[in-house]
Structure formats: structure tokens, C-alpha cells
C-alpha positions in Angstrom: 209.6 10.1 -29.7 208.4 7.8 -26.9 210.5 4.9 -25.6 209.5 1.7 -24.1 212.2 -0.4 -22.6 211.9 -4.1 -22.8 214.3 -6.8 -21.8 214.8 -9.7 -24.2 216.7 -12.9 -24.7 217.5 -15.0 -27.7 218.1 -18.5 -28.8 219.9 -22.0 -29.2 222.2 -24.6 -27.8 222.3 -28.3 -27.1 222.9 -31.3 -25.0 226.5 -32.1 -23.9 226.5 -35.1 -26.2 226.2 -32.8 -29.2 228.8 -30.3 -28.0 232.0 -30.0 -30.0 235.1 -28.0 -28.9 237.0 -25.9 -31.4 240.2 -23.8 -30.9 239.8 -20.1 -30.8 241.6 -19.8 -34.2 241.8 -22.3 -37.0 244.0 -22.0 -40.0 242.1 -21.7 -43.3 242.4 -24.6 -45.7 241.5 -24.7 -49.4 238.2 -26.4 -50.0 238.3 -29.8 -51.7 238.2 -29.9 -55.5 235.3 -32.4 -55.6 233.3 -30.6 -52.9 229.8 -29.8 -54.2 228.8 -27.2 -51.6 230.9 -24.2 -52.3 228.5 -21.3 -51.7 227.8 -19.6 -48.4 225.1 -17.0 -47.7 225.4 -15.0 -44.4 222.3 -13.3 -42.8 222.8 -10.7 -40.1 220.5 -10.1 -37.1 218.7 -7.1 -35.6 220.5 -3.9 -34.7 223.4 -4.7 -37.1 224.1 -5.0 -40.8 226.1 -7.3 -43.0 229.5 -5.6 -42.5 229.9 -7.5 -39.2 230.6 -10.6 -41.2 233.8 -9.2 -42.7 236.1 -11.6 -40.8 234.0 -14.6 -41.6 233.9 -13.5 -45.3 237.7 -13.1 -45.5 238.3 -16.5 -43.9 235.9 -18.4 -46.2 236.9 -16.6 -49.4 240.5 -17.5 -48.7 239.4 -21.1 -48.6 237.8 -20.8 -52.0 234.1 -20.3 -51.0 231.8 -17.9 -52.8 230.3 -15.8 -50.0 227.2 -13.6 -50.3 226.1 -11.3 -47.5 222.4 -10.4 -47.2 221.5 -6.8 -46.1 218.2 -7.3 -44.2 215.9 -4.3 -44.2 214.6 -5.4 -40.8 211.2 -4.0 -41.6 209.3 -7.4 -41.4 210.0 -11.1 -41.4 208.6 -11.3 -44.9 211.0 -8.5 -46.1 214.0 -10.1 -44.6 213.1 -13.5 -46.0 212.6 -11.9 -49.5 216.1 -10.4 -49.2 217.6 -13.7 -48.3 215.7 -15.5 -51.2 217.1 -13.0 -53.6 220.6 -13.9 -52.5 219.8 -17.6 -52.8 218.5 -17.2 -56.3 221.9 -15.8 -57.4 223.8 -18.8 -56.2 225.2 -21.3 -58.8 224.9 -24.4 -56.7 224.1 -25.7 -53.2 224.5 -23.3 -50.3 225.2 -23.3 -46.5 222.8 -20.7 -45.1 224.0 -18.9 -42.0 222.1 -16.6 -39.6 223.0 -14.6 -36.5 220.4 -13.9 -33.8 217.2 -12.7 -35.5 218.9 -14.0 -38.7 218.2 -17.5 -37.3 214.5 -16.9 -37.7 215.0 -15.6 -41.2 217.1 -18.7 -42.3 214.5 -21.0 -40.7 211.8 -19.6 -42.9 213.9 -19.1 -46.1 216.1 -22.2 -45.7 213.5 -24.5 -47.3 214.8 -23.3 -50.6 216.1 -26.3 -52.6 219.6 -24.8 -52.9 220.1 -24.8 -49.2 222.1 -27.9 -48.1 222.6 -27.0 -44.5 222.0 -24.3 -41.8 224.4 -22.7 -39.3 222.8 -20.8 -36.4 225.2 -18.3 -34.7 223.7 -17.6 -31.3 220.4 -17.5 -33.3 216.7 -18.1 -33.0 215.1 -21.2 -34.5 211.2 -21.2 -34.2 209.0 -24.0 -35.5 206.2 -23.8 -37.9 203.3 -21.8 -36.4 205.5 -20.3 -33.7 206.6 -16.7 -33.4 210.1 -15.5 -32.5 208.7 -13.9 -29.3 207.4 -17.3 -28.1 211.0 -18.6 -28.0 211.7 -16.4 -24.9 208.8 -17.8 -22.9 209.8 -19.7 -19.7 213.4 -18.4 -19.7 215.2 -15.9 -17.5 215.2 -12.3 -18.8 218.5 -10.9 -20.0 218.7 -7.8 -17.8 221.7 -6.3 -19.6 220.1 -6.5 -23.0 217.6 -3.7 -23.1 215.6 -2.6 -26.2 214.1 0.9 -26.5 211.1 1.2 -28.8 210.3 4.2 -30.9 206.7 5.5 -31.3 206.5 3.9 -34.7 207.4 0.5 -33.3 211.1 0.1 -34.2 213.6 -1.1 -31.6 217.1 -0.1 -30.8 219.5 -1.6 -28.1 219.8 1.0 -25.3 222.9 3.0 -25.9 223.8 2.8 -22.2 223.5 -1.0 -22.2 224.9 -1.6 -25.7 228.4 -2.7 -24.7 227.3 -4.8 -21.7 224.4 -6.5 -23.5 225.7 -6.8 -27.1 229.4 -6.6 -27.4 231.4 -6.6 -24.1 234.4 -8.2 -25.8 234.7 -5.5 -28.5 236.9 -2.5 -28.1 235.3 0.7 -26.8 235.9 2.4 -30.2 234.3 -0.3 -32.2 231.4 -0.6 -29.7 230.8 3.1 -30.1 230.5 2.8 -33.8 228.3 -0.3 -33.6 226.0 1.5 -31.1 225.7 4.6 -33.2 225.3 2.7 -36.5 222.5 0.5 -35.3 219.9 -0.7 -37.8 216.5 -0.7 -35.9 214.1 -3.6 -36.3 210.3 -3.4 -36.6 209.4 -5.1 -33.3 206.2 -6.5 -34.9 208.4 -9.0 -36.7 208.9 -10.9 -33.5 205.1 -11.6 -33.5 205.0 -13.1 -37.0 204.3 -16.8 -37.2 206.6 -18.9 -39.3 205.2 -20.9 -42.2 208.3 -23.1 -42.6 211.0 -24.6 -40.4 213.9 -25.5 -42.6 215.7 -27.3 -39.7 213.1 -30.0 -39.9 214.6 -31.2 -43.2 218.0 -29.7 -43.4 221.1 -30.6 -41.2 221.9 -27.9 -38.7 224.9 -26.6 -36.8 224.9 -24.1 -33.9 227.7 -21.8 -32.7 226.8 -20.6 -29.2 228.5 -17.7 -27.4 228.8 -18.8 -23.7 229.0 -15.2 -22.5 226.1 -14.0 -24.6 224.2 -11.5 -22.5 221.3 -11.1 -25.1 219.9 -14.6 -24.3 219.5 -17.0 -21.5 221.9 -19.8 -22.0 219.2 -22.3 -21.1 217.1 -21.0 -24.0 220.0 -21.4 -26.4 220.5 -25.0 -25.2 216.8 -25.8 -25.5 216.5 -24.5 -29.0 219.6 -26.2 -30.4 218.7 -29.4 -28.7 215.2 -29.3 -30.3 216.6 -28.8 -33.8 219.2 -31.5 -33.2 222.0 -29.2 -34.2 225.7 -30.1 -33.9 226.9 -27.6 -31.3 230.1 -25.6 -31.0 230.5 -23.4 -27.9 232.9 -20.5 -27.8 233.7 -17.9 -25.1 232.3 -14.7 -26.6 229.6 -12.0 -26.4 226.5 -11.7 -28.6 228.8 -10.1 -31.2 230.6 -13.4 -31.9 229.8 -13.0 -35.6 232.5 -10.3 -35.4 234.8 -11.5 -32.6 235.0 -15.2 -33.5 235.3 -15.4 -37.3 237.7 -18.3 -37.3 235.4 -20.5 -35.2 232.3 -19.6 -37.2 234.1 -20.1 -40.6 235.5 -23.4 -39.5 231.9 -24.5 -38.5 230.6 -23.4 -41.9 233.4 -25.3 -43.6 232.6 -28.5 -41.7 228.9 -28.0 -42.6 229.7 -27.6 -46.2 232.0 -30.7 -46.2 229.3 -32.8 -44.4 226.6 -31.7 -46.8 228.8 -32.4 -49.8 229.5 -35.9 -48.5 225.8 -36.5 -48.0 225.1 -35.5 -51.7 227.7 -38.0 -53.0 
């Protein structure tokens, strides 16, 4: 096996006028009886799987939401979009579609589905129509602590030596070791696929940004969220915020669902 180390960065954030502060923990409330948006679909990013959403799942289901977690194959953008569309087809009503990191690209493409009422980007990428994921990194500082090693057949893993520093510095050593050794590699060619749709152009968007994210340049996150006109929530966390900040993410999803429901009335 040959390895090719490359340094990457990832996406989103916004202007100060859009920033919203949330407490580190928020008590779960039951969703409103007349709320029309009651479904949530969660899409994980590269190098991980859907199990990282467990805390968000628990918070939202306690509130009364129906939550579905996509297991991306990470073999191509088309395959991940297809997996997300299958999850959307199983929903019984409008949906808040949520993506972490690479999952942002997936929900941007798949989110044009008529069931999707809103999008939540969790330190996630948000390309436009005709753009690739790789293009989002252009012009921004490299993230030296986030290193991808590429296999001879073109799949990428986060460097084991850099995993904690680059991906999950606020996770316990034991949990980091499991995450590192349970990585799901992504076909690196997916980052070169041009998008055919950009759901954020027609769907309201929210963005939860980890301010200690070592996978992406913060300026890139800000630029992308600003471009999609997302409502921004910043939280002190690593790139693994989908695991470490479930209350903040769940609260943002709840706010998105309530806002989308009010818009439908």
C-alpha cells in the first residue's frame, strides 16, 4: 500500500450579524403539537459513521422527533446522495436535513428533495452548483494538523498520528483510539465531483461551527456560511462536535424545525 499525505481544510461560517450564541447544554423540550416539521435526517461525514450522532439522536427523540441516521458508503458523492435519498423517501412528512463535514456536500445535493424543509450544516461543506468540494479549500490556509493518508486505490484515512489533534482533541483518549481505529475511508475522487444542485439556494439554512475545528480554516467556514446566508451558531469544540456538542446541535435542529413549521403555516 502506498500513502500520499495531504493536508486539508473544510467549510462554513458567517458574519457577526448572523452569529447566535447558545449555552453549552440546553434542556430538551417536547415539540409543539401543531408543529409540522417533526422528522430529522442526520448525515455523517468522511472517516466516521452514523453512530457518532447518538447524543443528538437521544436529545431529539426525547423531544418527540422521528430521527433517521444515514450510513454513507463514502464510495462516491452519487452513492452518498442515493443513501440519503433513500432515507428521505421513508419519511412521513417534512424533514430537517443535517450534515457534518463532507455530509454538508451530500445534503447540499440531496436537499432539493421536496420533503426537505431546512438544512443544518455542522462544521460542514456547502458547494454551489457546478463546484466541487475540493474547490472550497482554494484560497484558505491549510490545516496542518489534519492530515489525510491515501491508499493506492484512492481512499483516504486521517493519519493515525494526527487523528486526535486534527479531528477530536476534546474527546477522551479511549474514545479517540476507537474512532481512529474504526475509521471509514472515503474515496478521494468524491471531492472532485461537481454538484448538480445546491439546496441552500432555495431552503433555509443553519450552521453550527466549531471554533476549535482543526480540520478547516475558520475563514473558510465563515466564508461558506456567509455565502449561503445561514443562521450561525458558534461553539467551542473540535471537528468532532457532532459527538461532543449534541445539546447545541439538537437545539439548533429544533429551532430550524420550528422556524420551518412557522413558515409553512
